[in-house]
N, C-alpha and C positions, 0 to 999 in steps of 0.2 A: 283686707284693704291695709296698705302703708300709706300716713298722712303724715306731709311735713307741714307744722304749724310754726311760724315765722313772726315771732311778737317782740316788742321791745320792749326794752328795760326802761324805767322812768327815773334814774337819778337817785334811787333810797327810798324815795317814795312809796308809801301806798296805792296805788294808784287803780283806778276803778276798773281801767283796761287792762291791765295786768293781772287784777283780779278774777276778771273776767274769761279770758285770754285761759287761763289757769285751769279754770273750772270747767269751762269747756273740754279742755284734753283731756282732765281725770274723767269726765264722764262717757269721753267716747273711749278712752281706756277702760274702764269700769264695762262698759258694752261690747268688749272686745275687740274694738278698732288698734291698730298699732302706729301709736302717735308718738312724734317726736316733738317736742315744743323746745323751739331754738332761741335763746333770746340773742337780742340784735341792740348793740349799743353799752349796754351796762344788763347784770343781774338783773332778773325776774324777780321782784319782792311780793310776795302774798301772803294771805293770812290765816290760808290753809295749805295742807300740805302741798308743797312744789314741788312738779313733775317735769320742771325743765332743764336738760342738760345743762353739764358744768363745764362749758362752753360757752362765748360768746363771739359773734362774727361781727366786723364791722363797728371793733370795741370804738368805746367812747375819745381812748388817745389818739387811737390812729385815725380816725375817721377827722379829727379835729387836726392835728398836725399836716395830716394830709392838703386840706382844708386852707391851711395858712399856709403850707410853703410848699414847692414841689420837691425840695432836696427830700421829702417824706415819701414820695409816691413810691420810689423805688428801694425802700426800704431793706435790708438782710432777713431773710427767713427769721433766724432767729431773735432778733430786734421784733419783731412784726410779734412775735409769738408771745414773748416775753411782755408787749405794753397791750395784748388780750388776756393776759389773766385777770380770773373774775375777780381774785381778791382784791389785784389793783386798783380792778373798776369799780369795785364795789368799796373801797377807798376812795377815791379819788372823785365818786358821786356825792359823797357825803359831803365833802365840799363843795362840788358845784353846784348841791342843792340848795346852799344858802345864798347863791348870787345868781343875778340876772345875766343872762346872756348876753352881750352888747351887738353880738354879730346873728342872731337868732334867723332875721330874714337869711341872707346868705348861704350860712351853714346847712339852712333848711333843703335852699335850692338844689345847694352841690350834691347834695343828699338824692336827692326825688329825680336827680339828672342820670344816675346808675350808670350805665358802660359810658355814657358821656361827660361825665362829671367828673372833678378827683379824684375821688376816692374808686376808682374803676379796678384797683388793683384789691380792694377789699371786697367787691361783688363778684370779682372770678373768685376768690377762694371760697367765699360761700355756694356761686355755682358748681366748681370743682366738687367741693363734699358731698352737693346734693347728689352728682351724678356719680362719683365713684364710689360712694361709700350707703348713703342714706338709697337712693334710689327710689324714692317716693311714688305712688299711683297719682296724687293729687298732692298739689301747695296748697298751701292757704295762708295766704298773706294778710294778717291781722290789722293792717293798716293802711288806707291807702294811699299812705306818703312814701309806700312802699312799691308803686305801682312803677317807679322807674327798675325794678329789681327784675321784671316780667318776660319781658322780652328774653333777656338773656337767658332766664330760666326756662322759656318755654324751648327756644332754640336748642339747647345743649342738652335738656332731659325729654326730646323726641317727641315736644306737643302735648308734653304733660299738662291736663286740667289747672286752669287755676283758679281759686277764689280770692275776692278781695275783699275784705270785711269794710264795713263804715262803722264808726263807732265815735263819734264826737270831735272828730280834725277839725270842723269849723271852728272851734273858740280858743285852737292852736293858730291857725292862719288867719281867721280874724286880728290876733294879736300881732299879726307879722308886719311892717314898715313897706308902706310904697318907695320904690317899685317893685318889690321883691314877691307880694302880695301875689299881684298880679300876672308876674312872671311864672310863680309855683302851681298858680291854679292853669295857665296856660299846659304848663308843662302835665298835668294833671288828666289837662281833656285830650291832651297828643296820644298820651298812654294807654288811654282807658280800653281801646280796642285790643290791648296786649293782652286782657284777662279775658275768663271767659264769664264769670258772673260775680257781680257783686251781691254783698249779703248786707243786710239792712236790718234795725233792730223794730222799728219800726215804720209805717206810713209817712209817719211826719220827715223821718229823716231821707225815705227815699225821694219825697218833692225837693227838700232841701239840696241834696247835694246832686240833682238834675239842676236847681237853678242856678246855683253856685260852680258845678264843674260841669254839666251838661252830661252828666251821667245817662245814657238812656234808662228810662222807666220799666223798661222791657226787658231789662238786662240783671234787675235789680230782683232779689228774692227778699223776704222780710223771714227774720226767723228772731221769735220775742228771746228779751234774754232770760236767763233762769237761775237760779242758782241753787245750790246745796240747801236742799230746806229742814235737812234731817235734825241737825242740833238746835234749831229756833221753837221755840215752844210759846204757846199761850201761857200769858202771866194765872196765877193764882188770883182767885176772888178775893178781894179783900174792902174793907171799910173804905168809904168816899171822904174822911177826914183829910187827904192830901191828894192833888192832883198834878203828876208830872208830866210835864210837855216834855218831849225831845227833840231836840237835831243832831244830826249822827252823818258827819262829811268832812271833804278836805275844808277848813276852816280858814274861808278867804271870801272876799267881798261879791266873789260871782256866786257863792253860795247863799247870801241873801240871809247871814246871818243877823244883820243891823236890822233886816225887817221884822225878823220875829222878836227882838230884845225889844224895838219899839213897840211891836205888839202885846207883849210880857207887861208891859209898862201901865199901858190902857188897862189891860185886864188884872190886874196888881190892886189899881186904885179903885176899882168896883167893891161895892157890897162881897163879900166872900172871896177878895182875891189874896187874902195872908193862907189860902189853902194850896194856893198855888206855887209850884217848882220848875224852874226850867234848867233840866239837863243839856248838857253839850259835849257831843266826843267827838273824835276825828284826828285825820293828822293833819299838821302844822309845820308850815314850811317857815322857817326865821325870818324868809321876806315878808310874811303876814302876821308875826310876831305882833307888832303894832296895830293893828286890826282887830285882834283879840284882846289887846290890853284897852283899847278904845273902849270896846263894850263894856269890859271889867269897868273901867272908869266910870262908863253912862249909868250901869247899874248900881255901882256903889254911889255915885251922886242920888241917885233918886231913892235912896234907902233900900235897895232890896239884894244887898250884896250878899247875906245870910239864905236868900233863896235861888239864888245863881249856884250852877256847880258846873266846871268843865274839866272833866274825865282825862281829857287829854287822849293820845293814841293808846289803844287796848289791844290785846290780843284776840284771836278766834274767838275764845270762850267768853274774853271779858265785851265782847259785841253783846254776844248770847245773851249776857245778863243784864247789860245795858237794856236792849230791849224790850228784854222782858220786867224792868222795872219802870216800863212807861205806860201810861192811861191815853196819849195821843200824842201823834208823829209830825213833825212841821219839817217843809225844806223848802221855804220860800225865794229860788233863785230867783236869780237877775236875768243871767242869760237862760237859752231856752233848751234845758237840759235833756238830749237823746234816750238817758239811761235810766237813772236814778237806781242804782243797786241798792244804797241802803234802805229804800222805800218799799221796794221787795221783801227784804230781811227785817222789816219792821211788821208788813202785813204779814210775812208767815211767822209772826211773833203773837198774831191777833193784836194790832194796834192798829188802828185807823190811824188815817194822815189826811193831811190838810196839805193842800199842796197846788201853784200857781196852774192857771189853763192855759199853758204855753208848752211846746217841746212836744217831747212824748209822755208827758204825764195824763192828758188828758184819754189816752189809747190804754193807758196802765191803769189808771180809774175804770176805763168802762170794762177792762178782759176783767177785771178782780173783784169790782164793785165793793170795794173796800177804804174808799175815800171820798172827801169833798173836793172841789174845783173851786177857787179864788182866783178875784180879779189879781196881775201881777204886778208885784211891787205897789201895794196897798197895805201898807200895817193896818189900817182900818178892816179894810176886809179879810186880813187873817184874822185879827181879834175877833170878829164879827162870828166867823166859822167855828172857831176855838171856842168862842163863848156858847153858842148852841152847845158843842159837845161837850163841852163841860158842866152845862146844864142840864144834860140827859142822860145819865148813866149807863138805861138800857139803850138808847140808840146807839150810843157810843160803844159797848158791847154786842151790838147788832153788825155795827158796819165792821169791829175788827173779826168776828165770826166767818163773814162773808168773804174780806179780805185774805183770810186767812185759806178759805176752803178755795178761793180763787187761784192764790200762789199753785196750791199741792194739785190743783186740776190741770195749770196750764202755764204754770211759771217755775218749773223746777229743771234743775242741770237737765236730768234724763229726758223731759220733752224738748229741751234745746239739743240736745246730743243728737235723738232722734230725728230730728225737723235737718237737722246740720249735717247728718248723712246720707238721710234722703237726699239731697242736695248733692253731694258726693256720687250718689249711685249713678242719679240723673247724668249726671257727665260723664260717667265713665259708659255710660250704655247710652249713646245717642239717640238709639234707634226707640227708646221707651218713651223718649219726647217726642219722637216723630208720633209715635202710636197718639201720645194724647194728646197732641194738635189735631190729628186726622179724624178722632173722637169726638174731641169738640164743635170741630165743624161739621160733623156727620150729623 
């Protein structure tokens, strides 16, 4: 089976969606499937071996210029090719990642319109390459913002089955100002019929995208996120003279580091609080640097600077070592996170997790048994849960063991790839779906 995975680059960021897309493609390849991971906008960046091709479609420079001016919608082939060079796009993305785009709404709308938008030339280039060179059996769109691609792909590739994955788009389009947010959602609703099936990470996201975009729930299959758990290891047993609380995610307000800093202050002021350390890691955009500096300033004002460590962005081995050095992990997100890849990595390391009871976290905790849920956006509730785990090392380790076992049983990349491949197989053999429905009816 030959599969085309179409994935957005994230403008130089270490993005959870990019990492997930690469992980899934790697696992499918390992299981014998012929998968091509195709970058859109910019090259894909990941902390694992990158399996994406060395070519970018819908290159960010060309896409922006075609959005901005009709003059660039019929560029000569050579100039079009030149502006899509991966090295150029990587360089441009490093500049752009430090700035907020003031045309986010109009640009997103023009892209999602596909053949009806100003980047029609980009879509036709992608479709022609899929049709004439790759010739896939299945096309996997890794983002619902690519729905505008589906009709032309299906038309030119002879009705090839199309899967559209749902994985956190809501936080993106919720940041888009009106009237563009509503117009984008309207386009998504009208193009939903152009794909064969949607794929969501959990039931929470099935319901959310049904409410927001009207995607029919009977057209969505849940495939839980998984990770390559091989490098992650349980920490060695050690004395409890020091207790390390960890946070690993993109450092920004949406991920809720400020709530953890507030909880840390509460715990540090209590008897035994001198044993506590707070260790923070993850990607930091320049736009979010003032947010991090604010947290560092607050910690310093409380006299806790020597117990707060910011390790910054780390490579794959650095992340493995980071998780192995923790006693408990907390990710008190402000928004309702549907994924939480770093949570799964902490669990794979035998580290118990404390999470807000919203988004995809309740399902993740239920499926692994390795964590505690607390009231969202409440530093007091977060501190209370952390206090209980800090004060009960045996319970902490028991949760950690359960979480690791849960990940290895149900949340690996191999398990995710098998479920995804099963979805592909059912699309390619529609008679098997009919047989299943008849069996259920009988």
